[in-house]
C-alpha positions in Angstrom: 58.0 -26.5 79.0 55.9 -24.1 80.6 56.6 -21.0 79.0 55.8 -23.2 76.1 52.7 -23.9 77.1 51.3 -20.2 78.2 52.4 -18.9 75.2 50.2 -21.5 73.5 47.0 -20.5 75.1 48.0 -17.2 75.2 47.8 -18.1 71.5 44.5 -19.1 71.9 42.6 -16.5 73.8 44.1 -13.4 71.7 43.1 -15.8 68.1 39.9 -16.2 70.0 39.3 -12.6 70.3 39.6 -11.8 66.6 37.1 -13.9 65.7 34.9 -12.8 68.2 35.6 -9.2 66.9 35.4 -9.8 62.9 31.4 -11.2 63.9 31.0 -8.9 66.0 32.6 -6.5 62.6 30.0 -8.0 59.8 26.6 -8.3 62.5 27.4 -5.0 62.7 27.8 -4.7 58.0 24.9 -6.3 57.8 22.6 -4.4 59.9 23.3 -1.3 59.1 23.0 -3.5 55.0 19.4 -4.7 56.5 19.2 -0.6 57.2 19.9 0.6 53.9 18.0 -1.4 52.0 15.4 -1.1 53.4 15.5 2.8 53.2 15.7 2.1 49.8 12.5 0.2 49.5 10.2 2.6 51.3 10.9 5.3 48.9 9.1 6.1 46.4 9.6 8.8 43.6 6.2 10.7 42.4 6.7 11.6 39.0 4.1 14.5 38.0 2.9 15.6 33.7 3.8 18.5 33.4 4.0 22.5 35.4 1.2 22.7 37.4 1.1 18.9 38.7 4.6 19.4 39.3 3.2 22.7 42.3 0.6 20.6 43.5 2.5 17.5 44.7 5.0 19.2 45.2 2.9 20.4 48.3 1.4 17.6 48.9 4.6 15.5 49.8 6.6 18.4 51.2 9.4 17.0 54.3 8.0 13.7 53.5 11.6 11.5 54.1 12.1 9.2 51.3 9.7 10.6 48.6 10.6 11.9 45.7 8.7 14.2 43.4 9.7 14.6 40.0 7.9 15.9 37.1 8.1 13.9 33.5 8.5 17.4 31.1 10.5 20.3 31.7 8.9 23.4 33.2 9.5 25.2 30.5 6.9 22.4 28.1 3.8 24.4 28.0 0.7 23.0 27.7 1.0 18.9 26.4 -1.7 19.6 23.4 -0.5 17.3 20.9 2.9 16.2 22.9 5.4 14.1 22.7 7.2 12.9 25.7 11.0 12.3 24.4 14.0 9.9 25.4 14.5 12.7 28.7 10.8 12.5 29.4 10.7 9.0 29.5 13.8 8.1 31.5 12.6 11.2 33.7 9.5 8.0 34.7 12.4 5.4 35.8 11.3 4.4 39.2 8.5 6.4 39.9 5.2 4.0 41.0 3.5 6.8 41.1 2.6 9.2 38.0 -0.3 12.7 39.1 -1.6 13.8 35.8 -4.7 16.3 35.0 -6.5 14.0 33.1 -9.8 15.5 30.6 -7.5 14.8 27.7 -4.5 17.0 28.6 -2.0 14.3 28.4 -2.4 12.5 25.4 0.2 11.0 25.5 -0.6 9.0 27.9 -1.1 5.2 26.4 2.6 5.3 25.2 3.1 5.0 28.9 0.5 2.6 30.6 1.8 0.3 27.6 5.5 0.8 28.4 4.9 1.2 32.8 1.5 -1.0 33.2 2.5 -1.1 36.6 2.4 2.2 37.3 -0.3 3.7 39.2 -1.6 6.8 37.9 -4.0 9.9 40.0 -6.4 12.4 38.2 -6.2 14.9 39.2 -9.5 16.3 37.5 -11.4 13.4 37.9 -15.0 14.5 39.4 -14.1 18.0 38.1 -17.2 18.8 35.2 -15.1 19.9 32.4 -16.0 22.7 30.4 -16.0 21.1 26.1 -14.3 22.8 23.6 -15.1 24.4 20.7 -16.0 21.7 17.2 -14.7 19.1 17.7 -11.7 19.9 20.3 -13.4 17.2 22.9 -13.5 19.1 26.7 -11.0 22.5 27.8 -8.7 20.6 30.7 -7.1 23.2 31.7 -9.3 23.2 34.7 -5.4 24.1 37.6 -6.7 27.7 36.7 -9.5 27.5 38.3 -8.7 28.0 41.5 -11.5 26.6 42.9 -11.3 23.9 40.4 -7.2 23.4 41.6 -8.8 22.6 45.4 -10.4 19.4 44.0 -7.4 19.0 42.3 -5.3 19.1 45.3 -8.0 17.5 46.7 -7.6 14.5 44.8 -4.1 13.5 45.0 -4.1 14.0 49.1 -6.5 11.5 48.8 -4.9 9.3 46.1 -1.5 9.9 47.2 -2.7 9.3 51.1 -4.1 5.4 49.9 -1.0 5.0 47.7 1.4 5.6 50.7 0.4 4.3 53.7 2.5 4.6 56.2 2.7 8.1 54.6 -1.0 9.1 54.9 -0.5 11.1 58.1 1.4 13.9 56.8 -0.1 14.0 52.8 -3.7 14.9 55.0 -1.8 17.2 56.8 0.3 18.8 53.8 -2.8 19.3 52.1 -4.8 20.5 55.1 -2.3 23.4 55.0 -1.8 23.6 51.4 -5.6 23.9 50.8 -6.6 27.1 53.6 -3.6 28.9 51.7 -5.7 28.0 48.1 -8.9 29.3 49.7 -7.3 32.5 51.2 -6.3 33.5 47.7 -9.5 33.1 45.8 -10.6 35.0 49.0 -8.5 37.4 48.0 -8.6 38.1 44.5 -12.8 37.4 44.5 -13.9 40.0 46.7 -10.3 42.5 44.4 -12.4 41.7 41.3 -15.8 41.0 42.3 -16.5 44.4 42.0 -15.1 45.7 38.4 -17.3 46.6 36.1 -15.3 45.8 33.0 -16.1 41.9 32.3 -15.5 41.2 28.6 -12.1 40.0 27.7 -10.0 39.0 24.8 -7.4 35.6 25.7 -4.4 34.7 24.0 -5.6 31.1 23.7 -7.7 28.8 24.9 -7.2 28.5 28.4 -9.2 30.6 30.2 -13.3 29.3 30.8 -12.2 28.0 34.1 -10.3 31.0 35.4 -13.7 33.4 33.8 -16.3 31.3 35.6 -14.5 31.4 38.5 -13.6 35.1 38.6 -17.3 36.1 36.1 -16.1 37.3 33.8 -16.8 36.9 29.3 -14.3 35.5 27.6 -15.6 37.7 24.3 -12.6 36.8 21.9 -9.8 33.9 21.6 -6.7 35.5 20.0 -5.0 32.0 18.5 -7.3 28.8 19.8 -3.8 26.7 20.2 -0.8 28.3 20.2 0.5 28.2 17.4 -1.7 28.4 15.3 -2.2 32.4 13.8 -5.5 33.6 13.3 -6.4 34.1 9.7 -7.2 37.3 8.2 -11.1 36.1 8.4 -10.2 35.8 11.7 -8.3 38.6 12.6 -11.2 40.9 11.3 -14.0 39.4 13.9 -11.6 39.7 16.7 -10.9 43.1 15.7 -14.6 44.3 15.3 -16.3 42.3 18.1 -13.4 44.0 20.4 -14.8 48.1 18.8 -17.9 46.6 19.4 -18.3 46.2 23.3 -15.7 48.8 23.6 -12.6 46.6 25.4 -9.5 48.4 25.8 -7.6 44.7 27.1 -6.0 41.6 24.9 -4.8 39.6 27.0 -1.5 37.8 25.8 1.3 34.7 27.2 4.3 34.8 28.2 5.0 31.3 26.8 4.3 32.4 23.6 5.3 35.3 20.9 2.3 38.2 21.1 2.6 39.0 16.8 -0.9 38.3 16.7 -2.4 40.7 20.2 -0.1 43.5 18.7 -1.6 43.4 15.2 -5.5 44.1 16.6 -4.1 46.1 19.7 -2.4 48.6 17.2 -6.2 48.6 15.2 -8.3 48.7 17.7 -5.5 50.6 20.4 -6.3 48.3 23.2 -3.5 47.4 25.3 -1.7 44.3 25.1 -1.2 42.9 28.8 0.0 39.4 30.4 -1.9 36.2 31.7 0.0 33.8 33.0 -1.7 30.5 32.4 1.2 28.4 35.0 2.1 26.5 32.6 5.9 27.4 32.9 7.5 28.7 36.4 10.0 28.5 39.2 9.8 25.6 39.8 9.0 26.3 43.8 6.0 24.9 46.7 4.4 28.8 47.0 4.5 29.5 42.3 1.2 29.0 41.9 0.1 31.2 44.8 2.8 34.0 43.5 1.2 33.6 39.6 -1.9 33.7 40.2 -1.3 37.1 42.7 0.6 38.3 39.3 -2.3 37.2 37.3 -4.2 39.7 40.0 -2.6 42.7 39.8 -2.3 42.3 35.8 -6.3 42.5 36.2 -7.2 45.0 37.9 -4.7 47.3 36.2 -6.1 46.0 32.7 -9.9 46.1 33.9 -9.6 49.7 35.9 
């Protein structure tokens, strides 16, 4: 009898311990689950419209936990003139809370995006920049990032807006913005020191991407071979450009790595000018220093072409 009572007591103690153990386990799992949910809630996806906006935002959001920067369009897309987002592009927007755009008319598809995602916060990085009018009825020229001064303004705008929209990380956004702007200021000083004293300031470019770049470095765009990519100049336009190059004694034409150079080669053959490559920074490696590296490559090209 006594033996049976001892057995029953031991079974009761064992059961109690088992129940307590399960309770502790469940609580631990709940805590882990809540932590995971909390992390998921804090995750922020920032989409960018195209290549230069991606590079700028990548620097501003650098090393911030749970903040993911993606590009809406592929890094090979180039300028967004008359571009229509593909289904794959729209998939890149899924889950994004913020979209960083260039603005100034570059992203003509924005109505489609905002109609499908009305809660998406839009950061227009060119806001406040004085725009250069385009030719005829083309509207304002949107290629503001090719002026380093304007690029600095864009970076500051993106950084300020991200700090406001994601206050938990505002300090880090501001620190990263300050660090990147310092790098851009060093680049700007270096390029001005090299280009400010050159004698030949007349240039002929491939398409109308470089007015802001020319304004930054006091260059004169004497001719544009193709005003829009893919719109080859007609015989009259080619003749006028050839005549202008001969009259101004221009020795260099600037094509772009993203587009064919057939028209530039034709003009070069008629004038003796040499075709160089100047990058509008609309495609390239998805690396934080890409804008600076591509600008430095442009500087080397200009040194060679305008000496």
